[in-house]
C-alpha positions in Angstrom: -1.8 12.3 -1.2 -0.4 11.1 2.2 1.1 7.8 3.2 -1.8 5.3 4.5 -4.5 6.3 2.1 -6.0 4.1 -0.2 -6.9 5.5 -3.8 -7.7 3.9 -7.1 -4.6 4.0 -9.5 -3.9 2.2 -13.0 -1.3 -0.5 -12.6 -1.5 -1.5 -16.4 -1.2 -4.9 -17.7 -2.9 -7.7 -15.9 -3.2 -5.7 -12.7 -5.1 -3.0 -14.3 -7.4 -0.6 -12.6 -7.4 -1.4 -8.7 -7.3 0.2 -5.2 -3.5 0.5 -3.8 -2.2 1.6 -0.4 0.1 4.7 -0.5 3.7 3.8 1.0 5.9 6.7 0.0 6.4 9.2 3.1 3.9 12.0 3.0 6.8 14.7 3.1 8.3 13.6 -0.2 4.9 12.8 -2.2 5.1 16.7 -3.4 8.6 16.4 -5.2 8.3 12.7 -6.7 6.8 12.2 -10.1 6.0 8.6 -8.9 4.6 6.9 -5.7 5.5 3.4 -4.1 2.1 1.5 -3.4 0.8 -1.9 -2.4 -1.6 -3.0 -4.4 -5.0 -4.3 -3.0 -6.5 -7.4 -3.9 -9.9 -9.4 -3.0 -7.9 -12.6 -3.5 -7.2 -13.4 0.2 -4.3 -15.6 1.1 -4.0 -14.9 4.8 -0.1 -14.6 4.4 2.3 -12.5 6.8 3.1 -10.5 3.9 -0.2 -9.3 3.4 -2.2 -7.2 5.6 -6.2 -7.7 5.8 -8.3 -4.8 4.9 -12.1 -3.9 4.7 -15.1 -1.7 5.5 -12.8 0.4 8.2 -10.5 1.5 5.5 -13.2 2.4 3.0 -13.3 -0.8 0.9 -16.6 -2.5 0.1 -15.5 -6.0 0.5 -12.5 -8.0 2.6 -9.2 -7.4 0.8 -5.7 -7.5 1.4 -2.8 -5.2 1.0 0.0 -6.8 -1.0 3.5 -6.1 0.8 5.1 -8.5 -1.5 4.4 -7.1 -4.6 5.2 -3.1 -4.3 4.7 -1.0 -7.4 5.8 2.7 -8.1 3.5 4.3 -10.0 3.5 7.6 -11.8 1.3 10.4 -10.0 -0.9 10.8 -13.0 -2.1 7.1 -12.8 -3.3 7.5 -9.3 -6.7 8.9 -8.5 -6.9 12.4 -6.8 -10.1 11.1 -4.5 -9.1 8.8 -1.2 -10.9 5.9 -0.8 -10.0 6.0 3.0 -6.8 5.7 4.9 -4.9 3.5 7.6 -4.4 4.4 11.2 -0.9 4.7 12.5 -1.4 1.3 14.2 -2.6 -0.3 11.0 0.2 1.2 9.1 2.6 -0.7 11.9 1.2 -3.9 10.4 2.2 -2.9 6.9 5.6 -2.0 8.0 6.1 -5.4 9.2 4.7 -7.0 6.3 6.7 -5.0 4.0 10.0 -5.9 6.3 9.1 -9.5 6.0 8.4 -9.5 2.7 11.8 -7.8 2.0 13.7 -9.7 4.5 14.6 -6.8 6.5 15.8 -7.2 10.2 16.0 -4.9 12.7 19.7 -5.9 13.5 20.8 -4.5 10.2 19.1 -1.2 10.7 20.8 -0.5 14.2 24.3 1.1 13.4 
């Protein structure tokens, strides 16, 4: 499992089984028991905290990665097969959407 992959996962409750975008850094995935992901929805809202996805990422219909509702999911609830993956450029869009959703500002990251 790598950062930027899309996989199916069981989010439980009202969200159920759906595609997710893996966000956890690839190098720490092997030692963790749960992985942080962005749920993927077909309910399009076109807001800055969501990233559009589609056929290029392995999905059958237009969707969005919901970066304002991140979830940490036990590894055993995430499928082993990848649906597709995001390029580095597309992951930069995801990083910006997460920063916006969590109000992370560049000035706060520079020491």
